[in-house]
N, CA, C and O atoms as a GROMACS GRO file, in nm:
protein
  500
    1UNK      N    1   1.212  -0.549  -0.402
    1UNK     CA    2   1.184  -0.617  -0.278
    1UNK      C    3   1.040  -0.591  -0.233
    1UNK      O    4   0.969  -0.683  -0.194
    2UNK      N    5   0.998  -0.463  -0.239
    2UNK     CA    6   0.864  -0.434  -0.191
    2UNK      C    7   0.758  -0.497  -0.280
    2UNK      O    8   0.650  -0.531  -0.232
    3UNK      N    9   0.786  -0.512  -0.408
    3UNK     CA   10   0.688  -0.577  -0.496
    3UNK      C   11   0.660  -0.719  -0.447
    3UNK      O   12   0.546  -0.765  -0.452
    4UNK      N   13   0.763  -0.788  -0.399
    4UNK     CA   14   0.743  -0.922  -0.344
    4UNK      C   15   0.661  -0.917  -0.218
    4UNK      O   16   0.571  -0.999  -0.198
    5UNK      N   17   0.690  -0.821  -0.130
    5UNK     CA   18   0.615  -0.806  -0.006
    5UNK      C   19   0.469  -0.775  -0.036
    5UNK      O   20   0.380  -0.842   0.015
    6UNK      N   21   0.445  -0.674  -0.119
    6UNK     CA   22   0.308  -0.632  -0.149
    6UNK      C   23   0.232  -0.740  -0.223
    6UNK      O   24   0.114  -0.764  -0.195
    7UNK      N   25   0.297  -0.807  -0.316
    7UNK     CA   26   0.231  -0.912  -0.392
    7UNK      C   27   0.190  -1.029  -0.303
    7UNK      O   28   0.079  -1.080  -0.314
    8UNK      N   29   0.281  -1.070  -0.216
    8UNK     CA   30   0.250  -1.180  -0.125
    8UNK      C   31   0.142  -1.139  -0.027
    8UNK      O   32   0.045  -1.213  -0.006
    9UNK      N   33   0.157  -1.022   0.032
    9UNK     CA   34   0.060  -0.977   0.133
    9UNK      C   35  -0.076  -0.953   0.070
    9UNK      O   36  -0.178  -0.989   0.128
   10UNK      N   37  -0.079  -0.893  -0.046
   10UNK     CA   38  -0.206  -0.865  -0.112
   10UNK      C   39  -0.280  -0.993  -0.146
   10UNK      O   40  -0.403  -0.996  -0.144
   11UNK      N   41  -0.207  -1.098  -0.178
   11UNK     CA   42  -0.270  -1.224  -0.214
   11UNK      C   43  -0.327  -1.297  -0.093
   11UNK      O   44  -0.425  -1.371  -0.107
   12UNK      N   45  -0.268  -1.277   0.026
   12UNK     CA   46  -0.311  -1.356   0.141
   12UNK      C   47  -0.378  -1.274   0.250
   12UNK      O   48  -0.429  -1.331   0.346
   13UNK      N   49  -0.378  -1.142   0.237
   13UNK     CA   50  -0.424  -1.056   0.346
   13UNK      C   51  -0.575  -1.054   0.362
   13UNK      O   52  -0.650  -1.025   0.268
   14UNK      N   53  -0.617  -1.087   0.481
   14UNK     CA   54  -0.753  -1.056   0.524
   14UNK      C   55  -0.741  -1.019   0.671
   14UNK      O   56  -0.648  -1.064   0.738
   15UNK      N   57  -0.830  -0.938   0.720
   15UNK     CA   58  -0.822  -0.893   0.859
   15UNK      C   59  -0.833  -1.011   0.956
   15UNK      O   60  -0.777  -1.005   1.066
   16UNK      N   61  -0.904  -1.116   0.919
   16UNK     CA   62  -0.929  -1.224   1.014
   16UNK      C   63  -0.828  -1.338   1.006
   16UNK      O   64  -0.817  -1.416   1.101
   17UNK      N   65  -0.754  -1.350   0.898
   17UNK     CA   66  -0.668  -1.466   0.880
   17UNK      C   67  -0.525  -1.448   0.927
   17UNK      O   68  -0.460  -1.547   0.958
   18UNK      N   69  -0.475  -1.329   0.934
   18UNK     CA   70  -0.334  -1.312   0.967
   18UNK      C   71  -0.248  -1.338   0.845
   18UNK      O   72  -0.295  -1.328   0.732
   19UNK      N   73  -0.121  -1.371   0.868
   19UNK     CA   74  -0.026  -1.384   0.760
   19UNK      C   75   0.054  -1.514   0.775
   19UNK      O   76   0.150  -1.518   0.851
   20UNK      N   77   0.016  -1.618   0.705
   20UNK     CA   78   0.082  -1.747   0.722
   20UNK      C   79   0.214  -1.761   0.647
   20UNK      O   80   0.278  -1.866   0.656
   21UNK      N   81   0.256  -1.660   0.575
   21UNK     CA   82   0.375  -1.674   0.492
   21UNK      C   83   0.491  -1.589   0.543
   21UNK      O   84   0.471  -1.484   0.604
   22UNK      N   85   0.612  -1.636   0.516
   22UNK     CA   86   0.732  -1.559   0.544
   22UNK      C   87   0.794  -1.520   0.410
   22UNK      O   88   0.770  -1.585   0.309
   23UNK      N   89   0.872  -1.415   0.412
   23UNK     CA   90   0.935  -1.365   0.290
   23UNK      C   91   1.085  -1.387   0.296
   23UNK      O   92   1.143  -1.386   0.404
   24UNK      N   93   1.147  -1.406   0.183
   24UNK     CA   94   1.291  -1.413   0.176
   24UNK      C   95   1.344  -1.270   0.170
   24UNK      O   96   1.313  -1.195   0.077
   25UNK      N   97   1.423  -1.232   0.268
   25UNK     CA   98   1.466  -1.093   0.279
   25UNK      C   99   1.607  -1.067   0.225
   25UNK      O  100   1.653  -0.952   0.228
   26UNK      N  101   1.675  -1.169   0.178
   26UNK     CA  102   1.809  -1.148   0.124
   26UNK      C  103   1.902  -1.087   0.228
   26UNK      O  104   1.911  -1.138   0.339
   27UNK      N  105   1.972  -0.979   0.195
   27UNK     CA  106   2.069  -0.918   0.288
   27UNK      C  107   2.006  -0.830   0.395
   27UNK      O  108   2.077  -0.780   0.482
   28UNK      N  109   1.875  -0.809   0.392
   28UNK     CA  110   1.813  -0.716   0.485
   28UNK      C  111   1.825  -0.756   0.632
   28UNK      O  112   1.840  -0.667   0.716
   29UNK      N  113   1.819  -0.885   0.670
   29UNK     CA  114   1.837  -0.918   0.812
   29UNK      C  115   1.972  -0.871   0.866
   29UNK      O  116   1.979  -0.823   0.979
   30UNK      N  117   2.078  -0.886   0.788
   30UNK     CA  118   2.210  -0.840   0.834
   30UNK      C  119   2.212  -0.689   0.850
   30UNK      O  120   2.271  -0.638   0.946
   31UNK      N  121   2.149  -0.617   0.760
   31UNK     CA  122   2.143  -0.471   0.772
   31UNK      C  123   2.060  -0.431   0.893
   31UNK      O  124   2.096  -0.338   0.965
   32UNK      N  125   1.949  -0.501   0.915
   32UNK     CA  126   1.863  -0.470   1.030
   32UNK      C  127   1.938  -0.498   1.160
   32UNK      O  128   1.923  -0.423   1.257
   33UNK      N  129   2.016  -0.605   1.164
   33UNK     CA  130   2.094  -0.636   1.285
   33UNK      C  131   2.198  -0.527   1.311
   33UNK      O  132   2.216  -0.485   1.426
   34UNK      N  133   2.265  -0.482   1.207
   34UNK     CA  134   2.363  -0.374   1.223
   34UNK      C  135   2.297  -0.246   1.274
   34UNK      O  136   2.357  -0.170   1.350
   35UNK      N  137   2.173  -0.222   1.231
   35UNK     CA  138   2.101  -0.102   1.273
   35UNK      C  139   2.033  -0.121   1.409
   35UNK      O  140   1.986  -0.024   1.468
   36UNK      N  141   2.028  -0.245   1.458
   36UNK     CA  142   1.967  -0.273   1.586
   36UNK      C  143   1.816  -0.267   1.584
   36UNK      O  144   1.753  -0.225   1.682
   37UNK      N  145   1.756  -0.310   1.474
   37UNK     CA  146   1.610  -0.306   1.463
   37UNK      C  147   1.552  -0.446   1.451
   37UNK      O  148   1.618  -0.537   1.401
   38UNK      N  149   1.431  -0.462   1.497
   38UNK     CA  150   1.363  -0.591   1.491
   38UNK      C  151   1.270  -0.603   1.371
   38UNK      O  152   1.232  -0.713   1.332
   39UNK      N  153   1.235  -0.490   1.312
   39UNK     CA  154   1.139  -0.492   1.203
   39UNK      C  155   1.178  -0.400   1.090
   39UNK      O  156   1.257  -0.307   1.107
   40UNK      N  157   1.121  -0.427   0.976
   40UNK     CA  158   1.142  -0.344   0.857
   40UNK      C  159   1.006  -0.294   0.810
   40UNK      O  160   0.911  -0.372   0.798
   41UNK      N  161   0.996  -0.165   0.785
   41UNK     CA  162   0.872  -0.106   0.739
   41UNK      C  163   0.889  -0.071   0.591
   41UNK      O  164   0.973   0.010   0.554
   42UNK      N  165   0.807  -0.135   0.509
   42UNK     CA  166   0.809  -0.110   0.366
   42UNK      C  167   0.691  -0.020   0.331
   42UNK      O  168   0.578  -0.047   0.373
   43UNK      N  169   0.717   0.085   0.255
   43UNK     CA  170   0.611   0.177   0.213
   43UNK      C  171   0.624   0.198   0.063
   43UNK      O  172   0.733   0.221   0.012
   44UNK      N  173   0.512   0.188  -0.006
   44UNK     CA  174   0.510   0.212  -0.150
   44UNK      C  175   0.386   0.293  -0.183
   44UNK      O  176   0.275   0.261  -0.140
   45UNK      N  177   0.406   0.397  -0.261
   45UNK     CA  178   0.292   0.481  -0.300
   45UNK      C  179   0.306   0.523  -0.445
   45UNK      O  180   0.417   0.542  -0.496
   46UNK      N  181   0.192   0.536  -0.511
   46UNK     CA  182   0.192   0.592  -0.646
   46UNK      C  183   0.060   0.665  -0.665
   46UNK      O  184  -0.040   0.635  -0.599
   47UNK      N  185   0.062   0.759  -0.755
   47UNK     CA  186  -0.059   0.835  -0.783
   47UNK      C  187  -0.059   0.869  -0.931
   47UNK      O  188   0.041   0.917  -0.984
   48UNK      N  189  -0.169   0.845  -0.996
   48UNK     CA  190  -0.185   0.879  -1.135
   48UNK      C  191  -0.285   0.994  -1.141
   48UNK      O  192  -0.405   0.976  -1.119
   49UNK      N  193  -0.235   1.110  -1.170
   49UNK     CA  194  -0.319   1.229  -1.170
   49UNK      C  195  -0.370   1.252  -1.311
   49UNK      O  196  -0.293   1.266  -1.406
   50UNK      N  197  -0.501   1.255  -1.324
   50UNK     CA  198  -0.563   1.272  -1.455
   50UNK      C  199  -0.551   1.416  -1.503
   50UNK      O  200  -0.575   1.511  -1.428
   51UNK      N  201  -0.513   1.430  -1.628
   51UNK     CA  202  -0.511   1.562  -1.690
   51UNK      C  203  -0.654   1.601  -1.725
   51UNK      O  204  -0.745   1.518  -1.719
   52UNK      N  205  -0.672   1.726  -1.761
   52UNK     CA  206  -0.805   1.772  -1.802
   52UNK      C  207  -0.853   1.691  -1.923
   52UNK      O  208  -0.971   1.656  -1.931
   53UNK      N  209  -0.764   1.662  -2.016
   53UNK     CA  210  -0.801   1.585  -2.134
   53UNK      C  211  -0.847   1.445  -2.099
   53UNK      O  212  -0.944   1.395  -2.158
   54UNK      N  213  -0.781   1.380  -2.006
   54UNK     CA  214  -0.822   1.245  -1.964
   54UNK      C  215  -0.959   1.249  -1.896
   54UNK      O  216  -1.041   1.159  -1.915
   55UNK      N  217  -0.983   1.352  -1.816
   55UNK     CA  218  -1.113   1.366  -1.750
   55UNK      C  219  -1.224   1.381  -1.854
   55UNK      O  220  -1.331   1.321  -1.841
   56UNK      N  221  -1.199   1.462  -1.957
   56UNK     CA  222  -1.298   1.479  -2.064
   56UNK      C  223  -1.318   1.346  -2.136
   56UNK      O  224  -1.432   1.308  -2.165
   57UNK      N  225  -1.211   1.277  -2.167
   57UNK     CA  226  -1.219   1.147  -2.234
   57UNK      C  227  -1.298   1.046  -2.150
   57UNK      O  228  -1.374   0.967  -2.205
   58UNK      N  229  -1.280   1.049  -2.020
   58UNK     CA  230  -1.356   0.961  -1.930
   58UNK      C  231  -1.505   0.987  -1.943
   58UNK      O  232  -1.584   0.893  -1.954
   59UNK      N  233  -1.542   1.112  -1.941
   59UNK     CA  234  -1.684   1.148  -1.950
   59UNK      C  235  -1.740   1.112  -2.088
   59UNK      O  236  -1.849   1.055  -2.097
   60UNK      N  237  -1.667   1.144  -2.194
   60UNK     CA  238  -1.716   1.119  -2.329
   60UNK      C  239  -1.728   0.970  -2.362
   60UNK      O  240  -1.820   0.932  -2.435
   61UNK      N  241  -1.640   0.887  -2.310
   61UNK     CA  242  -1.644   0.745  -2.343
   61UNK      C  243  -1.738   0.667  -2.253
   61UNK      O  244  -1.775   0.554  -2.285
   62UNK      N  245  -1.777   0.726  -2.141
   62UNK     CA  246  -1.864   0.654  -2.046
   62UNK      C  247  -2.001   0.627  -2.107
   62UNK      O  248  -2.054   0.517  -2.093
   63UNK      N  249  -2.059   0.726  -2.172
   63UNK     CA  250  -2.194   0.710  -2.226
   63UNK      C  251  -2.200   0.626  -2.350
   63UNK      O  252  -2.255   0.516  -2.347
   64UNK      N  253  -2.146   0.675  -2.462
   64UNK     CA  254  -2.164   0.605  -2.589
   64UNK      C  255  -2.098   0.468  -2.596
   64UNK      O  256  -2.153   0.376  -2.656
   65UNK      N  257  -1.983   0.453  -2.536
   65UNK     CA  258  -1.912   0.326  -2.545
   65UNK      C  259  -1.946   0.230  -2.432
   65UNK      O  260  -1.922   0.110  -2.441
   66UNK      N  261  -2.001   0.284  -2.324
   66UNK     CA  262  -2.036   0.200  -2.210
   66UNK      C  263  -1.918   0.159  -2.124
   66UNK      O  264  -1.937   0.097  -2.019
   67UNK      N  265  -1.799   0.193  -2.165
   67UNK     CA  266  -1.679   0.160  -2.086
   67UNK      C  267  -1.588   0.282  -2.087
   67UNK      O  268  -1.524   0.313  -2.188
   68UNK      N  269  -1.583   0.349  -1.977
   68UNK     CA  270  -1.505   0.472  -1.968
   68UNK      C  271  -1.356   0.443  -1.953
   68UNK      O  272  -1.316   0.340  -1.900
   69UNK      N  273  -1.276   0.536  -2.000
   69UNK     CA  274  -1.132   0.534  -1.971
   69UNK      C  275  -1.121   0.565  -1.822
   69UNK      O  276  -1.168   0.670  -1.778
   70UNK      N  277  -1.061   0.478  -1.744
   70UNK     CA  278  -1.058   0.500  -1.600
   70UNK      C  279  -0.971   0.619  -1.562
   70UNK      O  280  -0.864   0.640  -1.620
   71UNK      N  281  -1.016   0.697  -1.465
   71UNK     CA  282  -0.932   0.808  -1.418
   71UNK      C  283  -0.817   0.752  -1.334
   71UNK      O  284  -0.823   0.639  -1.287
   72UNK      N  285  -0.714   0.832  -1.316
   72UNK     CA  286  -0.603   0.790  -1.233
   72UNK      C  287  -0.645   0.787  -1.088
   72UNK      O  288  -0.737   0.858  -1.048
   73UNK      N  289  -0.579   0.704  -1.008
   73UNK     CA  290  -0.611   0.698  -0.865
   73UNK      C  291  -0.486   0.661  -0.787
   73UNK      O  292  -0.398   0.593  -0.839
   74UNK      N  293  -0.480   0.705  -0.661
   74UNK     CA  294  -0.362   0.675  -0.579
   74UNK      C  295  -0.365   0.531  -0.526
   74UNK      O  296  -0.471   0.472  -0.507
   75UNK      N  297  -0.246   0.478  -0.502
   75UNK     CA  298  -0.229   0.346  -0.442
   75UNK      C  299  -0.125   0.360  -0.332
   75UNK      O  300  -0.026   0.430  -0.349
   76UNK      N  301  -0.148   0.293  -0.220
   76UNK     CA  302  -0.058   0.304  -0.106
   76UNK      C  303  -0.054   0.170  -0.034
   76UNK      O  304  -0.158   0.116   0.004
   77UNK      N  305   0.066   0.116  -0.016
   77UNK     CA  306   0.086  -0.009   0.056
   77UNK      C  307   0.185   0.015   0.170
   77UNK      O  308   0.281   0.091   0.155
   78UNK      N  309   0.161  -0.049   0.284
   78UNK     CA  310   0.257  -0.045   0.394
   78UNK      C  311   0.265  -0.187   0.451
   78UNK      O  312   0.162  -0.252   0.471
   79UNK      N  313   0.386  -0.233   0.478
   79UNK     CA  314   0.404  -0.366   0.535
   79UNK      C  315   0.510  -0.361   0.644
   79UNK      O  316   0.615  -0.298   0.626
   80UNK      N  317   0.483  -0.427   0.755
   80UNK     CA  318   0.580  -0.442   0.863
   80UNK      C  319   0.624  -0.586   0.863
   80UNK      O  320   0.542  -0.677   0.877
   81UNK      N  321   0.755  -0.608   0.849
   81UNK     CA  322   0.812  -0.741   0.835
   81UNK      C  323   0.913  -0.764   0.946
   81UNK      O  324   0.995  -0.676   0.975
   82UNK      N  325   0.908  -0.882   1.009
   82UNK     CA  326   1.008  -0.919   1.110
   82UNK      C  327   1.142  -0.934   1.039
   82UNK      O  328   1.154  -1.012   0.945
   83UNK      N  329   1.242  -0.858   1.084
   83UNK     CA  330   1.369  -0.855   1.011
   83UNK      C  331   1.451  -0.982   1.028
   83UNK      O  332   1.543  -1.007   0.951
   84UNK      N  333   1.419  -1.064   1.127
   84UNK     CA  334   1.494  -1.188   1.147
   84UNK      C  335   1.433  -1.306   1.073
   84UNK      O  336   1.504  -1.388   1.015
   85UNK      N  337   1.300  -1.313   1.075
   85UNK     CA  338   1.233  -1.432   1.020
   85UNK      C  339   1.171  -1.408   0.883
   85UNK      O  340   1.145  -1.503   0.809
   86UNK      N  341   1.146  -1.282   0.849
   86UNK     CA  342   1.076  -1.252   0.725
   86UNK      C  343   0.926  -1.262   0.738
   86UNK      O  344   0.853  -1.246   0.640
   87UNK      N  345   0.877  -1.290   0.860
   87UNK     CA  346   0.732  -1.299   0.882
   87UNK      C  347   0.666  -1.164   0.857
   87UNK      O  348   0.716  -1.060   0.901
   88UNK      N  349   0.557  -1.167   0.787
   88UNK     CA  350   0.479  -1.047   0.762
   88UNK      C  351   0.392  -1.023   0.885
   88UNK      O  352   0.300  -1.100   0.913
   89UNK      N  353   0.422  -0.915   0.960
   89UNK     CA  354   0.353  -0.886   1.085
   89UNK      C  355   0.226  -0.806   1.064
   89UNK      O  356   0.129  -0.823   1.137
   90UNK      N  357   0.228  -0.720   0.964
   90UNK     CA  358   0.113  -0.632   0.941
   90UNK      C  359   0.121  -0.580   0.799
   90UNK      O  360   0.229  -0.555   0.746
   91UNK      N  361   0.004  -0.564   0.737
   91UNK     CA  362  -0.005  -0.514   0.600
   91UNK      C  363  -0.126  -0.423   0.588
   91UNK      O  364  -0.232  -0.453   0.642
   92UNK      N  365  -0.110  -0.313   0.518
   92UNK     CA  366  -0.222  -0.223   0.496
   92UNK      C  367  -0.223  -0.173   0.353
   92UNK      O  368  -0.121  -0.130   0.299
   93UNK      N  369  -0.339  -0.179   0.295
   93UNK     CA  370  -0.363  -0.119   0.164
   93UNK      C  371  -0.499  -0.051   0.171
   93UNK      O  372  -0.601  -0.109   0.135
   94UNK      N  373  -0.499   0.074   0.218
   94UNK     CA  374  -0.628   0.142   0.236
   94UNK      C  375  -0.696   0.166   0.102
   94UNK      O  376  -0.631   0.185  -0.001
   95UNK      N  377  -0.828   0.166   0.106
   95UNK     CA  378  -0.907   0.198  -0.013
   95UNK      C  379  -0.905   0.349  -0.031
   95UNK      O  380  -0.946   0.423   0.057
   96UNK      N  381  -0.857   0.393  -0.145
   96UNK     CA  382  -0.841   0.536  -0.171
   96UNK      C  383  -0.930   0.579  -0.286
   96UNK      O  384  -0.960   0.501  -0.376
   97UNK      N  385  -0.973   0.703  -0.282
   97UNK     CA  386  -1.059   0.755  -0.387
   97UNK      C  387  -0.979   0.843  -0.484
   97UNK      O  388  -0.868   0.887  -0.454
   98UNK      N  389  -1.038   0.865  -0.598
   98UNK     CA  390  -0.974   0.952  -0.698
   98UNK      C  391  -0.965   1.097  -0.651
   98UNK      O  392  -0.889   1.176  -0.706
   99UNK      N  393  -1.043   1.132  -0.548
   99UNK     CA  394  -1.042   1.270  -0.497
   99UNK      C  395  -0.911   1.302  -0.424
   99UNK      O  396  -0.878   1.418  -0.405
  100UNK      N  397  -0.838   1.198  -0.384
  100UNK     CA  398  -0.711   1.220  -0.314
  100UNK      C  399  -0.600   1.246  -0.415
  100UNK      O  400  -0.597   1.185  -0.522
  101UNK      N  401  -0.511   1.334  -0.381
  101UNK     CA  402  -0.398   1.370  -0.467
  101UNK      C  403  -0.274   1.369  -0.378
  101UNK      O  404  -0.256   1.458  -0.294
  102UNK      N  405  -0.187   1.269  -0.396
  102UNK     CA  406  -0.071   1.255  -0.309
  102UNK      C  407   0.028   1.370  -0.319
  102UNK      O  408   0.123   1.378  -0.240
  103UNK      N  409   0.009   1.460  -0.413
  103UNK     CA  410   0.094   1.580  -0.420
  103UNK      C  411   0.051   1.682  -0.314
  103UNK      O  412   0.126   1.773  -0.281
  104UNK      N  413  -0.069   1.666  -0.263
  104UNK     CA  414  -0.123   1.756  -0.162
  104UNK      C  415  -0.087   1.705  -0.022
  104UNK      O  416  -0.105   1.586   0.007
  105UNK      N  417  -0.036   1.793   0.064
  105UNK     CA  418   0.000   1.755   0.201
  105UNK      C  419  -0.122   1.698   0.274
  105UNK      O  420  -0.112   1.596   0.342
  106UNK      N  421  -0.237   1.764   0.261
  106UNK     CA  422  -0.358   1.718   0.327
  106UNK      C  423  -0.399   1.577   0.284
  106UNK      O  424  -0.433   1.494   0.368
  107UNK      N  425  -0.395   1.552   0.154
  107UNK     CA  426  -0.429   1.418   0.103
  107UNK      C  427  -0.328   1.315   0.150
  107UNK      O  428  -0.366   1.205   0.190
  108UNK      N  429  -0.200   1.349   0.144
  108UNK     CA  430  -0.096   1.256   0.186
  108UNK      C  431  -0.111   1.221   0.335
  108UNK      O  432  -0.097   1.105   0.373
  109UNK      N  433  -0.139   1.321   0.417
  109UNK     CA  434  -0.161   1.294   0.559
  109UNK      C  435  -0.282   1.203   0.581
  109UNK      O  436  -0.277   1.112   0.664
  110UNK      N  437  -0.388   1.226   0.507
  110UNK     CA  438  -0.508   1.142   0.519
  110UNK      C  439  -0.477   0.998   0.480
  110UNK      O  440  -0.522   0.905   0.547
  111UNK      N  441  -0.402   0.979   0.373
  111UNK     CA  442  -0.367   0.844   0.327
  111UNK      C  443  -0.284   0.773   0.434
  111UNK      O  444  -0.308   0.655   0.463
  112UNK      N  445  -0.188   0.842   0.493
  112UNK     CA  446  -0.105   0.780   0.597
  112UNK      C  447  -0.191   0.744   0.718
  112UNK      O  448  -0.175   0.636   0.774
  113UNK      N  449  -0.281   0.832   0.760
  113UNK     CA  450  -0.370   0.801   0.872
  113UNK      C  451  -0.455   0.678   0.841
  113UNK      O  452  -0.470   0.589   0.926
  114UNK      N  453  -0.511   0.671   0.720
  114UNK     CA  454  -0.592   0.555   0.680
  114UNK      C  455  -0.508   0.427   0.684
  114UNK      O  456  -0.556   0.323   0.729
  115UNK      N  457  -0.386   0.435   0.635
  115UNK     CA  458  -0.301   0.316   0.626
  115UNK      C  459  -0.262   0.263   0.764
  115UNK      O  460  -0.253   0.142   0.784
  116UNK      N  461  -0.240   0.354   0.859
  116UNK     CA  462  -0.190   0.312   0.990
  116UNK      C  463  -0.297   0.301   1.097
  116UNK      O  464  -0.265   0.270   1.212
  117UNK      N  465  -0.424   0.325   1.064
  117UNK     CA  466  -0.526   0.330   1.168
  117UNK      C  467  -0.547   0.197   1.241
  117UNK      O  468  -0.588   0.197   1.356
  118UNK      N  469  -0.518   0.086   1.175
  118UNK     CA  470  -0.539  -0.042   1.242
  118UNK      C  471  -0.410  -0.109   1.290
  118UNK      O  472  -0.412  -0.224   1.332
  119UNK      N  473  -0.297  -0.038   1.285
  119UNK     CA  474  -0.170  -0.097   1.325
  119UNK      C  475  -0.170  -0.140   1.471
  119UNK      O  476  -0.132  -0.254   1.501
  120UNK      N  477  -0.211  -0.053   1.562
  120UNK     CA  478  -0.212  -0.087   1.705
  120UNK      C  479  -0.299  -0.209   1.732
  120UNK      O  480  -0.259  -0.299   1.806
  121UNK      N  481  -0.417  -0.212   1.673
  121UNK     CA  482  -0.508  -0.325   1.694
  121UNK      C  483  -0.448  -0.454   1.637
  121UNK      O  484  -0.462  -0.561   1.696
  122UNK      N  485  -0.382  -0.444   1.522
  122UNK     CA  486  -0.323  -0.562   1.460
  122UNK      C  487  -0.209  -0.621   1.542
  122UNK      O  488  -0.186  -0.742   1.541
  123UNK      N  489  -0.138  -0.534   1.612
  123UNK     CA  490  -0.024  -0.580   1.692
  123UNK      C  491  -0.064  -0.610   1.836
  123UNK      O  492   0.021  -0.642   1.919
  124UNK      N  493  -0.193  -0.600   1.866
  124UNK     CA  494  -0.242  -0.633   1.998
  124UNK      C  495  -0.215  -0.525   2.103
  124UNK      O  496  -0.200  -0.556   2.221
  125UNK      N  497  -0.211  -0.400   2.061
  125UNK     CA  498  -0.184  -0.289   2.155
  125UNK      C  499  -0.301  -0.196   2.161
  125UNK      O  500  -0.298  -0.098   2.235
   0.00000   0.00000   0.00000
């Protein structure tokens, strides 16, 4: 389900345009109604942590081959969806650096702060 949300939002998201598309939520509206909620918050995160060997390979292939093996990096998506209509209300995919490691509490907190920093402004609050 979140792959559909993230794929749709990623394709249409810009800060100035808003979200002209609605998503098909399947059984989620009924579940949201039973829970008494108006919105659904989707969160997806992944992190590819480079081993020492991969880091060495990145350095060694960067010079002679001109194309380095890319290091792992974290990815984080958050989407707020209206549970009745499927309208995408807000989407965030912060730009993250390889220096962040989602296994670390400090890095995870920073990623969450980055992802949610524009939520209030996006919702007009």
